C-alpha atoms as an extended CHARMM CRD file, in Angstrom:
* protein
*
       181  EXT
         1         1  MET       CA            -41.7440000000       82.0850000000      -53.5010000000  PROA      1               0.0000000000
         2         2  ASN       CA            -39.4200000000       80.0310000000      -51.3220000000  PROA      2               0.0000000000
         3         3  ASP       CA            -39.3800000000       82.7900000000      -48.6990000000  PROA      3               0.0000000000
         4         4  LYS       CA            -43.1870000000       82.5830000000      -48.4040000000  PROA      4               0.0000000000
         5         5  ASN       CA            -43.0980000000       78.7900000000      -48.0960000000  PROA      5               0.0000000000
         6         6  ASP       CA            -40.3030000000       78.9560000000      -45.5310000000  PROA      6               0.0000000000
         7         7  SER       CA            -42.2750000000       81.5470000000      -43.5460000000  PROA      7               0.0000000000
         8         8  LYS       CA            -45.4450000000       79.4120000000      -43.6570000000  PROA      8               0.0000000000
         9         9  SER       CA            -43.5800000000       76.2690000000      -42.6550000000  PROA      9               0.0000000000
        10        10  LYS       CA            -41.9170000000       78.1110000000      -39.7180000000  PROA      10              0.0000000000
        11        11  LYS       CA            -45.3220000000       79.3830000000      -38.5430000000  PROA      11              0.0000000000
        12        12  GLY       CA            -46.8100000000       75.9140000000      -38.9600000000  PROA      12              0.0000000000
        13        13  MET       CA            -43.9420000000       74.3920000000      -36.9760000000  PROA      13              0.0000000000
        14        14  ALA       CA            -44.3410000000       77.0060000000      -34.2210000000  PROA      14              0.0000000000
        15        15  VAL       CA            -48.0820000000       76.2780000000      -33.9650000000  PROA      15              0.0000000000
        16        16  LYS       CA            -47.3850000000       72.5240000000      -33.7980000000  PROA      16              0.0000000000
        17        17  ILE       CA            -45.0440000000       73.1360000000      -30.8650000000  PROA      17              0.0000000000
        18        18  ILE       CA            -46.9240000000       75.8940000000      -29.0010000000  PROA      18              0.0000000000
        19        19  ILE       CA            -50.3640000000       74.2180000000      -28.8960000000  PROA      19              0.0000000000
        20        20  PRO       CA            -49.1340000000       70.9570000000      -27.2740000000  PROA      20              0.0000000000
        21        21  VAL       CA            -47.0500000000       73.0060000000      -24.8060000000  PROA      21              0.0000000000
        22        22  ILE       CA            -50.1460000000       75.0470000000      -23.8400000000  PROA      22              0.0000000000
        23        23  ILE       CA            -52.2760000000       71.9010000000      -23.4760000000  PROA      23              0.0000000000
        24        24  LEU       CA            -49.5960000000       70.2310000000      -21.3790000000  PROA      24              0.0000000000
        25        25  SER       CA            -49.2590000000       73.3460000000      -19.2030000000  PROA      25              0.0000000000
        26        26  VAL       CA            -53.0160000000       73.4350000000      -18.5940000000  PROA      26              0.0000000000
        27        27  LEU       CA            -53.0480000000       69.7340000000      -17.6570000000  PROA      27              0.0000000000
        28        28  VAL       CA            -50.1030000000       70.1470000000      -15.2720000000  PROA      28              0.0000000000
        29        29  GLY       CA            -51.7790000000       73.2040000000      -13.7250000000  PROA      29              0.0000000000
        30        30  MET       CA            -55.0210000000       71.2720000000      -13.1760000000  PROA      30              0.0000000000
        31        31  TRP       CA            -53.0980000000       68.3990000000      -11.5930000000  PROA      31              0.0000000000
        32        32  ILE       CA            -51.3020000000       70.7950000000       -9.2210000000  PROA      32              0.0000000000
        33        33  VAL       CA            -54.5490000000       72.5290000000       -8.2000000000  PROA      33              0.0000000000
        34        34  LYS       CA            -56.2990000000       69.1910000000       -7.6210000000  PROA      34              0.0000000000
        35        35  ASN       CA            -53.4720000000       67.7580000000       -5.5110000000  PROA      35              0.0000000000
        36        36  THR       CA            -52.8790000000       70.9660000000       -3.5710000000  PROA      36              0.0000000000
        37        37  LYS       CA            -56.5290000000       71.0430000000       -2.5050000000  PROA      37              0.0000000000
        38        38  LYS       CA            -56.3170000000       67.4560000000       -1.2670000000  PROA      38              0.0000000000
        39        39  GLU       CA            -53.2460000000       68.2260000000        0.8230000000  PROA      39              0.0000000000
        40        40  SER       CA            -54.8990000000       71.2500000000        2.4020000000  PROA      40              0.0000000000
        41        41  ILE       CA            -57.7050000000       69.0470000000        3.7510000000  PROA      41              0.0000000000
        42        42  GLY       CA            -55.3770000000       67.4020000000        6.2080000000  PROA      42              0.0000000000
        43        43  PRO       CA            -53.1850000000       64.4200000000        6.8010000000  PROA      43              0.0000000000
        44        44  ALA       CA            -55.7410000000       61.8200000000        5.7580000000  PROA      44              0.0000000000
        45        45  GLY       CA            -58.2230000000       63.7930000000        3.7070000000  PROA      45              0.0000000000
        46        46  THR       CA            -61.9480000000       63.8800000000        4.2950000000  PROA      46              0.0000000000
        47        47  ASP       CA            -62.5570000000       60.4730000000        2.7250000000  PROA      47              0.0000000000
        48        48  SER       CA            -60.6320000000       58.6810000000        5.4430000000  PROA      48              0.0000000000
        49        49  PRO       CA            -62.7650000000       56.7970000000        7.9830000000  PROA      49              0.0000000000
        50        50  ASP       CA            -60.3080000000       58.0480000000       10.6110000000  PROA      50              0.0000000000
        51        51  PHE       CA            -61.9360000000       61.4770000000       10.2520000000  PROA      51              0.0000000000
        52        52  ALA       CA            -65.5480000000       60.2630000000       10.1460000000  PROA      52              0.0000000000
        53        53  LEU       CA            -67.7050000000       61.4950000000       13.0200000000  PROA      53              0.0000000000
        54        54  HSD       CA            -69.7250000000       58.3610000000       13.7570000000  PROA      54              0.0000000000
        55        55  VAL       CA            -67.8270000000       55.3440000000       15.0680000000  PROA      55              0.0000000000
        56        56  THR       CA            -69.2490000000       51.8790000000       14.4400000000  PROA      56              0.0000000000
        57        57  GLU       CA            -66.0740000000       49.8150000000       14.7910000000  PROA      57              0.0000000000
        58        58  GLU       CA            -63.3210000000       49.6190000000       17.3910000000  PROA      58              0.0000000000
        59        59  ILE       CA            -61.2440000000       52.7980000000       17.5220000000  PROA      59              0.0000000000
        60        60  ASP       CA            -57.5920000000       52.3730000000       16.5730000000  PROA      60              0.0000000000
        61        61  LEU       CA            -56.3750000000       55.0010000000       19.0240000000  PROA      61              0.0000000000
        62        62  GLU       CA            -52.7120000000       54.5250000000       18.1130000000  PROA      62              0.0000000000
        63        63  LYS       CA            -53.4790000000       55.2080000000       14.4370000000  PROA      63              0.0000000000
        64        64  LEU       CA            -55.4750000000       58.3220000000       15.3350000000  PROA      64              0.0000000000
        65        65  LYS       CA            -52.6250000000       59.5500000000       17.5480000000  PROA      65              0.0000000000
        66        66  SER       CA            -50.1890000000       59.1090000000       14.6380000000  PROA      66              0.0000000000
        67        67  TYR       CA            -51.7900000000       62.0660000000       12.8140000000  PROA      67              0.0000000000
        68        68  GLY       CA            -50.3030000000       64.4580000000       15.3770000000  PROA      68              0.0000000000
        69        69  ILE       CA            -53.5110000000       66.4170000000       15.9190000000  PROA      69              0.0000000000
        70        70  PRO       CA            -55.8440000000       66.7270000000       18.9460000000  PROA      70              0.0000000000
        71        71  ILE       CA            -58.5630000000       64.0940000000       19.4070000000  PROA      71              0.0000000000
        72        72  VAL       CA            -61.9710000000       64.3320000000       21.0720000000  PROA      72              0.0000000000
        73        73  ILE       CA            -64.0930000000       61.2050000000       21.4070000000  PROA      73              0.0000000000
        74        74  ASP       CA            -67.6350000000       61.7480000000       22.6460000000  PROA      74              0.0000000000
        75        75  PHE       CA            -69.3280000000       58.7100000000       24.1680000000  PROA      75              0.0000000000
        76        76  GLY       CA            -73.0820000000       59.2390000000       24.1620000000  PROA      76              0.0000000000
        77        77  ALA       CA            -76.2880000000       58.0160000000       22.5530000000  PROA      77              0.0000000000
        78        78  ASP       CA            -78.5710000000       59.2690000000       19.8140000000  PROA      78              0.0000000000
        79        79  SER       CA            -81.5350000000       59.1690000000       22.1980000000  PROA      79              0.0000000000
        80        80  CYS       CA            -79.9690000000       60.8350000000       25.2700000000  PROA      80              0.0000000000
        81        81  ILE       CA            -81.1590000000       64.4590000000       25.7420000000  PROA      81              0.0000000000
        82        82  PRO       CA            -77.7570000000       66.0920000000       26.5380000000  PROA      82              0.0000000000
        83        83  CYS       CA            -76.2180000000       63.9880000000       23.7520000000  PROA      83              0.0000000000
        84        84  LYS       CA            -78.8450000000       65.2460000000       21.2930000000  PROA      84              0.0000000000
        85        85  GLU       CA            -77.9430000000       68.8060000000       22.2870000000  PROA      85              0.0000000000
        86        86  MET       CA            -74.2670000000       68.0940000000       21.5980000000  PROA      86              0.0000000000
        87        87  ALA       CA            -74.8700000000       66.2970000000       18.2830000000  PROA      87              0.0000000000
        88        88  PRO       CA            -74.9610000000       69.4450000000       16.0870000000  PROA      88              0.0000000000
        89        89  VAL       CA            -71.8790000000       70.8250000000       17.8700000000  PROA      89              0.0000000000
        90        90  LEU       CA            -69.9100000000       67.6280000000       17.2250000000  PROA      90              0.0000000000
        91        91  LYS       CA            -71.0460000000       67.5150000000       13.5970000000  PROA      91              0.0000000000
        92        92  GLU       CA            -70.0900000000       71.1470000000       13.0570000000  PROA      92              0.0000000000
        93        93  LEU       CA            -66.6690000000       70.7250000000       14.6950000000  PROA      93              0.0000000000
        94        94  ASN       CA            -66.0150000000       67.5210000000       12.7470000000  PROA      94              0.0000000000
        95        95  ASN       CA            -66.7670000000       69.3180000000        9.4700000000  PROA      95              0.0000000000
        96        96  GLU       CA            -64.8630000000       72.5190000000       10.3210000000  PROA      96              0.0000000000
        97        97  LEU       CA            -61.7700000000       70.8460000000       11.7450000000  PROA      97              0.0000000000
        98        98  GLN       CA            -61.1460000000       68.0960000000        9.1760000000  PROA      98              0.0000000000
        99        99  GLY       CA            -57.4110000000       67.4490000000        9.1940000000  PROA      99              0.0000000000
       100       100  LYS       CA            -56.8260000000       69.8240000000       12.1300000000  PROA      100             0.0000000000
       101       101  ALA       CA            -58.4750000000       67.7430000000       14.8570000000  PROA      101             0.0000000000
       102       102  ILE       CA            -60.2560000000       64.4240000000       15.0980000000  PROA      102             0.0000000000
       103       103  VAL       CA            -63.8010000000       64.6290000000       16.4700000000  PROA      103             0.0000000000
       104       104  LYS       CA            -65.5790000000       61.3020000000       17.0150000000  PROA      104             0.0000000000
       105       105  PHE       CA            -68.9480000000       60.1750000000       18.3670000000  PROA      105             0.0000000000
       106       106  VAL       CA            -69.6420000000       56.6950000000       19.7380000000  PROA      106             0.0000000000
       107       107  ASP       CA            -73.2530000000       55.6900000000       20.4150000000  PROA      107             0.0000000000
       108       108  VAL       CA            -72.7230000000       53.4920000000       23.4690000000  PROA      108             0.0000000000
       109       109  TRP       CA            -76.3070000000       52.2160000000       23.4570000000  PROA      109             0.0000000000
       110       110  LYS       CA            -75.8420000000       50.8080000000       19.9430000000  PROA      110             0.0000000000
       111       111  TYR       CA            -72.1420000000       49.9180000000       20.2660000000  PROA      111             0.0000000000
       112       112  GLN       CA            -71.5790000000       49.3560000000       23.9890000000  PROA      112             0.0000000000
       113       113  GLN       CA            -68.4070000000       47.3070000000       23.3820000000  PROA      113             0.0000000000
       114       114  LEU       CA            -66.7090000000       50.3690000000       21.8200000000  PROA      114             0.0000000000
       115       115  ALA       CA            -66.6480000000       52.0980000000       25.2220000000  PROA      115             0.0000000000
       116       116  GLU       CA            -64.7080000000       49.2500000000       26.8520000000  PROA      116             0.0000000000
       117       117  GLY       CA            -61.3560000000       50.4130000000       28.1660000000  PROA      117             0.0000000000
       118       118  TYR       CA            -62.4720000000       54.0480000000       28.4280000000  PROA      118             0.0000000000
       119       119  PRO       CA            -63.5980000000       55.7020000000       31.6900000000  PROA      119             0.0000000000
       120       120  VAL       CA            -67.2590000000       56.0670000000       30.7380000000  PROA      120             0.0000000000
       121       121  SER       CA            -69.7390000000       55.8870000000       33.6100000000  PROA      121             0.0000000000
       122       122  VAL       CA            -72.2720000000       58.5100000000       32.4110000000  PROA      122             0.0000000000
       123       123  ILE       CA            -73.1770000000       59.9010000000       29.0120000000  PROA      123             0.0000000000
       124       124  PRO       CA            -72.1460000000       62.0380000000       27.4140000000  PROA      124             0.0000000000
       125       125  THR       CA            -68.4780000000       61.6370000000       28.3290000000  PROA      125             0.0000000000
       126       126  GLN       CA            -65.7150000000       63.1770000000       26.2190000000  PROA      126             0.0000000000
       127       127  ILE       CA            -62.1580000000       61.8390000000       26.1210000000  PROA      127             0.0000000000
       128       128  PHE       CA            -59.3960000000       64.2960000000       25.1770000000  PROA      128             0.0000000000
       129       129  ILE       CA            -55.9960000000       63.4520000000       23.6720000000  PROA      129             0.0000000000
       130       130  ASP       CA            -53.5160000000       66.1820000000       22.7500000000  PROA      130             0.0000000000
       131       131  ALA       CA            -51.6340000000       66.6220000000       19.4750000000  PROA      131             0.0000000000
       132       132  ASP       CA            -48.6550000000       64.6980000000       20.8930000000  PROA      132             0.0000000000
       133       133  GLY       CA            -50.8720000000       61.6540000000       21.4990000000  PROA      133             0.0000000000
       134       134  ASN       CA            -50.9510000000       62.1160000000       25.2780000000  PROA      134             0.0000000000
       135       135  PRO       CA            -53.9390000000       62.5310000000       27.5620000000  PROA      135             0.0000000000
       136       136  TYR       CA            -54.8580000000       66.2060000000       27.6950000000  PROA      136             0.0000000000
       137       137  LYS       CA            -53.4650000000       67.9980000000       30.7470000000  PROA      137             0.0000000000
       138       138  PRO       CA            -55.5210000000       71.1640000000       31.1740000000  PROA      138             0.0000000000
       139       139  GLU       CA            -53.9320000000       74.0960000000       32.9750000000  PROA      139             0.0000000000
       140       140  ASP       CA            -56.8730000000       74.1460000000       35.3910000000  PROA      140             0.0000000000
       141       141  PRO       CA            -58.7200000000       70.7910000000       35.3330000000  PROA      141             0.0000000000
       142       142  GLU       CA            -61.2640000000       71.8580000000       37.9590000000  PROA      142             0.0000000000
       143       143  ALA       CA            -62.2230000000       75.0210000000       36.0830000000  PROA      143             0.0000000000
       144       144  LYS       CA            -62.7100000000       72.9990000000       32.9010000000  PROA      144             0.0000000000
       145       145  GLN       CA            -64.5420000000       70.2720000000       34.8650000000  PROA      145             0.0000000000
       146       146  MET       CA            -62.0880000000       67.6470000000       33.6180000000  PROA      146             0.0000000000
       147       147  LYS       CA            -61.4200000000       64.3640000000       35.3680000000  PROA      147             0.0000000000
       148       148  MET       CA            -57.8750000000       63.0400000000       35.2910000000  PROA      148             0.0000000000
       149       149  TYR       CA            -57.5040000000       59.2520000000       35.2830000000  PROA      149             0.0000000000
       150       150  SER       CA            -54.2660000000       57.4860000000       36.2460000000  PROA      150             0.0000000000
       151       151  SER       CA            -53.1680000000       53.8790000000       36.0270000000  PROA      151             0.0000000000
       152       152  ARG       CA            -53.4380000000       51.9770000000       39.3020000000  PROA      152             0.0000000000
       153       153  ASP       CA            -50.2550000000       50.0960000000       38.4410000000  PROA      153             0.0000000000
       154       154  ASN       CA            -47.8300000000       52.9640000000       37.9570000000  PROA      154             0.0000000000
       155       155  GLY       CA            -49.7810000000       56.1850000000       38.5240000000  PROA      155             0.0000000000
       156       156  GLU       CA            -49.3090000000       57.2290000000       34.8750000000  PROA      156             0.0000000000
       157       157  HSD       CA            -51.9180000000       59.6760000000       33.5390000000  PROA      157             0.0000000000
       158       158  VAL       CA            -53.9710000000       57.6230000000       31.0470000000  PROA      158             0.0000000000
       159       159  PHE       CA            -57.1620000000       59.6110000000       30.3240000000  PROA      159             0.0000000000
       160       160  THR       CA            -58.6540000000       63.0510000000       30.6690000000  PROA      160             0.0000000000
       161       161  ALA       CA            -62.4280000000       63.1160000000       30.4840000000  PROA      161             0.0000000000
       162       162  HSD       CA            -65.3360000000       65.5070000000       30.7950000000  PROA      162             0.0000000000
       163       163  GLU       CA            -68.7230000000       64.2130000000       31.8940000000  PROA      163             0.0000000000
       164       164  GLY       CA            -71.8580000000       65.9410000000       30.6360000000  PROA      164             0.0000000000
       165       165  GLY       CA            -72.6080000000       68.2170000000       27.7370000000  PROA      165             0.0000000000
       166       166  MET       CA            -70.1410000000       70.7470000000       26.3650000000  PROA      166             0.0000000000
       167       167  THR       CA            -70.5800000000       73.8060000000       24.1860000000  PROA      167             0.0000000000
       168       168  LYS       CA            -68.6950000000       74.3760000000       20.9680000000  PROA      168             0.0000000000
       169       169  GLU       CA            -66.6590000000       77.0740000000       22.7160000000  PROA      169             0.0000000000
       170       170  GLN       CA            -65.6820000000       74.7460000000       25.5700000000  PROA      170             0.0000000000
       171       171  ILE       CA            -64.5370000000       72.0420000000       23.1620000000  PROA      171             0.0000000000
       172       172  LEU       CA            -62.6460000000       74.5430000000       20.9920000000  PROA      172             0.0000000000
       173       173  ASP       CA            -60.9620000000       75.9840000000       24.0750000000  PROA      173             0.0000000000
       174       174  ALA       CA            -59.7430000000       72.5090000000       25.0750000000  PROA      174             0.0000000000
       175       175  LEU       CA            -58.6710000000       71.7100000000       21.4990000000  PROA      175             0.0000000000
       176       176  LYS       CA            -56.6300000000       74.9270000000       21.2800000000  PROA      176             0.0000000000
       177       177  GLU       CA            -54.9290000000       74.1040000000       24.5650000000  PROA      177             0.0000000000
       178       178  MET       CA            -54.2260000000       70.6140000000       23.1590000000  PROA      178             0.0000000000
       179       179  GLY       CA            -52.4410000000       71.9440000000       20.0580000000  PROA      179             0.0000000000
       180       180  LEU       CA            -55.1670000000       72.8400000000       17.5300000000  PROA      180             0.0000000000
       181       181  LYS       CA            -53.6620000000       75.0620000000       14.8520000000  PROA      181             0.0000000000
């Protein structure tokens, strides 16, 4: 009789140990899956305002550069025809490249002050910054229709811009040259 009781108590003890271990393993596995997915989104995740497409406040360019990924800032307006044509392209690139590149849109008719300090004389104008946080230096600026801006004080290259509309392919080509992975 004691052998049966010992056998039952050993099985009962094993069940009391195995079930919590299984539950704990499942919980740890869920935590790992959840956190791994967040990390794969990118350095700041999709919830970060740094990765939001529409800009309504001053851009902290130094913070954006700190992510170590290429940046494109499009200065345009919701009611400008070429800007309207670019809007779906920017939205698509912003969604597809979360964490791999920063794609921004500034409506300069609504938020004119946000264009101050940038070489914007027509819209749309795109500003390009490479993954190292430097102004993009295209291999062939003329072929890509890029304008290179330098400081009057020291001649340092400070901005690379494109004026007018761009296709998704043109933007992706520039982003790849700027370090898009």
